[in-house]
N, C-alpha and C positions, 0 to 999 in steps of 0.2 A: 635575373632569373625567371624563367618561362614558367608556363604553367604545369606542362610536360614534367619539367624536372622537379616538380614538387609533387606530384602525384604517384601514387603509389600503383603498383601495378594490381591485376585480381589475386593473384596469388600471394602474395602479400599483406594484401586486404584480409583477403582471408585466414590467413594464420595468424595475423596481428589481433584480430577480432571472433574469431573463432570461438572465446569464452564468451564474449558478450551478447553473441547472438544463438549460443548454443540452447539458451533458453527456451528462445521464441520458436527454436524448431522443435523441442521438448514438446511444448506446448500445442504446436500445431500438429505433430504425431499423436500427441493421448487423443485430442479432441477426434480425429482421423481414425483412432482406434476405435474409441466409443461408437464414432458413427457407425462405424461396420456394425459391430457388436450390439448395438440397440436398435439398428434400421431406422438411421438418422431421426429417431427422437432426443438425443442430447442437443443436437443443433435444430430444434425448430424454436419459433419465435417466443413459445410460452417460456419453456427451459431455458434458454439464453438468457430472457429477464429477470427469471426467477435466481439462476448461476449468483448475477452481480448483487440482488437482494439479498441472498440467503450468507454471501461471504461477504458481504459491504462494511461490517465493523470489524473482522480480520482483517481487509486492504487497510482501511485506515490507523488499526495499528502499525500494518507493516511498514509505513509510510516514520511515523516515530521510530519503531523499531530498528529500522534501518542504519538510520542514525547514527541510533547508541550502540550498533556493533562497530560502525566506521572508527567510532572513535576507541572502540576497542573495550564496549564494554557491553555489559547482558543489563535487561530488565525481566526479572521474574515475576514482579508485584502488577502487571497489567492486567493479568483475570481480575483481579481480586480487587484493582480499581474502578476496572469499568460498572463492577456489580457494584459497588460504594456509590459510587457518581448517579449510577442508572436510576439506583435506588432513590437518592437523593432529588433526582432529575424529577423523579415522578411524582414524590412529594411536594417539591415545590410547583409545580405544575399546575395540582390538586387545591392550590391555596386561591388558585384562580389567576392568577400573574400575568398569562399569558406565554404562547409558546416561544417567541422569540428571546423576551428575558429568560427566562425559565432554559433555553440552550446556553447563552452567554453564561449566566450563574453557574450552571452546570461544570461547562467547559473550566470558568475561573476556578471553580471549588477544585477540579483536576490541575490545574496549575499550581495553588496552594499543595496541591501533595508534592507534586512534581518540584517543587521552590523546595520541603522540607527534605525527601530523597535527595535530590540534587547539592542541597547544601553539605550532607552527611558524605555524600560520594567525593564530590568535588574539592573540598575546604577541609572538613574534617579527616580525609583521606581512607575511610572505613571503605573496603574493596565493594563494588557495585554489586558483587554477587550477594554478599552479606546482607546488605541494606535492604534489596528488593526481595531478597527472601524474608528477612523480617517485613518487609512491608507488605509481601504476599498473606501474610500469618494474620497480621495486623487490621488489614483493609478487610480481609475476610470475614473475622472476628464482628469489627464494626458493623459491616454490613447486615451479619445474623442479629445484632443490639438493635439496631434502628429498624428492622422492619420485623422485627419479635420472631423473625424464621416465618412470616406469614408475605403470601405474593402483595405489591403493592398496584394495585388495580387503578388504571385513568379514569379521571371524571368522564371523556369523552373521548370518541376514536380523532379528532384532530390532530392527535399526538403522532399515531399509528401512519400518518399519511407521509410524516418524513421516510419512514422505511417502504412502507408500501405503496406509497402514492404516485400519481402520473401526471406529467404534466402535460395536459392533451386538450389546448383549447378548441371548442365545437367550430371554429370561424378555419382554422384548420386541418378539417377533415373531411375526405371525400370517399366517402363508399366505404367507410370504417378504416382507412387508409390511415392515419396520422401523419402529419405532412413534419412538424415541428422537428423531429429527429434529424429528418434528413435536413430540412434547412441549418439545423447545429452543426452538423456533420460537417456538411458544405462549407459553413464558414470555419471552423477549427482548420479545416485543411487548407483553404486559401492563406489563414494567419500564419501555419506550421509550414507551408511552402515560400510564404516572401521571407518568414524567419530561416528558413534554411537556406536560401540563396544569398540575404544580406549577410549570413553568418559566413559564409564559404568567402563573400567577395571580402569579408572581412581579414578572412586568414590571409587570402592570397595577397593580400595587399602587406600583410606582415610576413611574409615568407614564410607561414606554416603548411606544412604538409594539409593538402585536400585531398576528401572523394573525389574520385575522377567524375567529371560532367554525368556520362552516360549511367556510373553506377548511382551517382543521386537520383538519376532521372529513372532508375528501377528502383532505389530504394521509396521514392514517392509514390510510385505508381503501386507498387505493393501496399503501402502504409493504406492508401486512397483505398483500395477495394477492401482491405479489413473492417476500416472506418465505415464504409457507405454499409458493408454488408450488415455490419454490426448494426448501425442507425437502421437499415429495412428489416432488420428483428423485431426493432422496438416500435418501428412504423407500424408493423403487422399485427401487433399487439393491443399494447393498452398505451403507448405513447414513452415520451422519453419520463423513464424511471427518477422521481424525485433523488434519492437515495444514489444515482448516477449522476444526476449534478451534483451533488454534495464533496462526490467522490472525484468527479472531471475538476473543479476548483480547486482542492486539495493537491491533487497531482499537480495540476499545472500550477500552483502558488510556490511549492516544494521544489520541484525541477527547476525551476527558474532561481529559487533561493541557492542550492544546490551548485548550480551551473554557472550563474551571473552576480554573485555578491562574494563579496569580502568574505563574510560570513562562511558562507560555503565552503571556500577554501580551505578556512580554518578549522573547518570541521576534518577534510582529509588530511590537512596538516599534521592533527592534532592526531588522528587517527593511524596515519603513518611512523609518526614517531615525535611524542610528546615532547621528548628532554630537547631535541632540536629545534622543534618549531617553539618552545619557550626561548632558547638563545637566538631565535631570530626574532625574538620583540612579540610575541603571541601568547596573550594571558591563556594559556590551556586552561585553568583553574574556570575561569567566566565561561568559556565555551563547552566544558562539560557542566555546570550547572545549568545553563539556557538550553542546553539537551533534553536533559532529562525533566527540567521545568516543561518544554514542550513535548516529552512524553506524556506527562502528567495531563497537559491540554487538551491533546489526542486522546485518551483514556478517556474522558469526558464526554466527548464528540461521541468516541465510539460507545460509550455508555447510552446517549439519548439515541443512537439508533438501534442498539438492541433491543432495548427498551420499548421502542416505538415499534419494532419487529414482531416484538411478542406480547404487544399489547400490554405491558402489565411489568413490574419491575421483580427480578426473581432472585431470590435470596441465594442461590444456588448458581445465577449466571455468573459467567464469565468462567467456567471449567475449561481450564487449558488452552483459556486462549492465548497464553503468551508461548506456549510449544507451537501454536499455529500458526503465529506471529512470528516467531524466533527462525522457523522451518522455512515460513516463507521467503525469506528475507536471505536463509542460504541457498535456498533451492535458485533463486534468482541471482546469484553471482556474487552476494557479499563474503568475503572471507571471514573466518574465526580469528585471524590476527588481526584485524584492522585495516583500517585505509581505503578497504576497498567494498563499492556498493554503489547503487544508482537506486531511484527511487522507482521508474520504471520497471527495474530488475526486480524488485521486491513485490510489483503489484504484479509483476508476470509472475512471480513465485506462485504467489496468493492464486492465482487466478488456477496454477498448476493443481494446487491441493483443493481448490473448488472443483475444479472439473471432476481431478478423479474421486474426490467425495460423490460428487453427482452421478457421475456415470456408473460405479458401483452398487449407488441406490437404484438405480433405474435396473439395474441385471437383478435387483436384490440379492447382492452379495451382502451376508453379514457383517457388524462391526468388527469381528474379530481379524475377518481376513482384512476390513480398511487401513486397520491399526498396522497390519504388516507391510500393505502394500506402503503407505504414507513412510514407513519408518525407512523401507527398502529405495523409496526416491530420497530422503533427505541423507542417508548417507552416500548415496551414490552422489548427493551433489557437493557434499563436503570433500569425498573423496577425488572426484574431479577437479574440486578448488587444489587441493595438495597436490596435484599432480601436475597441473600446468604451472602452479608456484616452481614448482622444482625442475620443472621442463624448461621454464623461461628464465631459469636463474635466481629466482626471489628465493630466499631464506624465510 
């Protein structure tokens, strides 16, 4: 069989991938719209950097939440767990144990919480909605108890560098331009291109349908432009944000897990049909348990980032974080019925929410209208999910 027979036409590709790429189109249109309405303030180097810093903890939560949604569950406790782990993380750091051990211990505490909730959901068979609703109340109360409803200040500013710091070696600066982001961007692009070409070659060898080479090149060119523009924005301001590095590593790890590991395939199998997955030999209970443990670990990481961003642990931290994380997943293409969703989609959905918040704030639009707009975007995303599923014959 020749490559030509295995390649789809442009119209077929557009039809089959409209759902996948619509979120990127939506993000681009929103950015362009706010650029017009704010006089391009929303796309200047400082604001672009701030968008990632201000939304980093939600994006981390969205990575874990999309896996929970893929298996057909929901987690309403993440905001309270972020507050609880963030408070404990600040207290652990103030003992003088050091930054890196603090991060590990805080993520481990989040993992223990995930074990507790995951066990009830996966093995005791209590619905995830009920367990995590109880967790939301439980860990919010525990946060108030351990903090005595008083902010926990950090003993120094080193902790803050996790969220607000930048990697900017003086040796890699030329006339206030930070070169490191450009170097990292080029390295990542080279790695992606090599991976994309190897993946295409493997699919061709196994008689799978592949993206025609000219469209693959177009995709690579567009991605290259986006990455280089983003890196240029970072380079023009303060260098590569530390939190962006953390986020990029997390995205890379979870994209690899979901796309290239057996466990990743198990997650989608359980979400698609848990009964069929179990009949196929997949231990759906263990998969569900591990996904919720993972959510707890990422709550711990998000708690660290948010505490660093605020430079203190606030008892009321994490309010509505669960709603923002869930909305990010659905806007990014996850299905409310499970089995569908991607890490990149969840991140894109989170950026859509972040760009909307940022753009409306730049335009001095009140919080009341911001809620209305975000709710409308979420409802539109869910409607689009239902519409495309019905159109494709998926019940």
